[in-house]
N, C-alpha and C positions, 0 to 999 in steps of 0.2 A: 504492501499499499504506499512506504514512503516512496519507492521508484517512480509510482503512478504520479505524487503530490509532486515531487519534484521535477518529473519530466513537464506536468501541466504548467509549472510555473515558470520553467522554463520554454515553455511555447506562448506563455502570458508574455513573457517578457519582448520576443520577437513581435508579436501581434502588437503589442502595448508601442511599439516606436512608430506612432502615426505623427508625430510630430515633425519627421522629416520631409513625409509623404505629403504635409498640405502644401509646401512653397515649392513642392518637384511636378516638373511636367507631367504632362498625361502616359508617355510613353513610359516614363520610368514608375511612375506608379502604377501601371499596369505590370510593370514588370514584378514589381516587389510583391503586387498581389499574387500573382501567379509563386513566384517564391514563398508568402507564407500559405499557400494553400497546398504546395507541395511538401513544405516544415509539418503542416497541422498533418496530412496524410499520411507523412513517414510515421511522425508520431504514434498514429492510430493505428498504424499495420504492427508497430512495435508494440504498444499496449497490447494487442489482440493476441499477437502472437504469445508474448509472453504470460497472459492470463490463460492461454490455452495449452499452458505448457509444450509448446509447436517447438523444437529446436530447429527446426528446417525454417520455419516460418519466420522467425526470430533471425537467423542466420541472414536471409533474404532483404531485413530491412537496411543493412550495411553494407560499403563499399569496400574492394578487395585490398585496399590498403586501410581499413578502419582497425582501429584497437577499442577493445572493449575492457576494460577493469569493474572486476567483482569487488565494490567495499562489504563487506563482514561485519555486520556489528559485534560487538565484543560484549 
């Protein structure tokens, strides 16, 4: 559950950066909107795979050169 909260927090930070988009030209805003949508989709796929305990689907949310660090709580 903490992983989900952390990811949702990070997604919120990305989405809340609207102040830079307000003064941006329309084509830049469109690009940013596409990037935000892609990030949101990736986070959703990540969470769904994690919650289903589907290792293969989980791995598909990463690029070939990605690193994943599992921080275990003590």
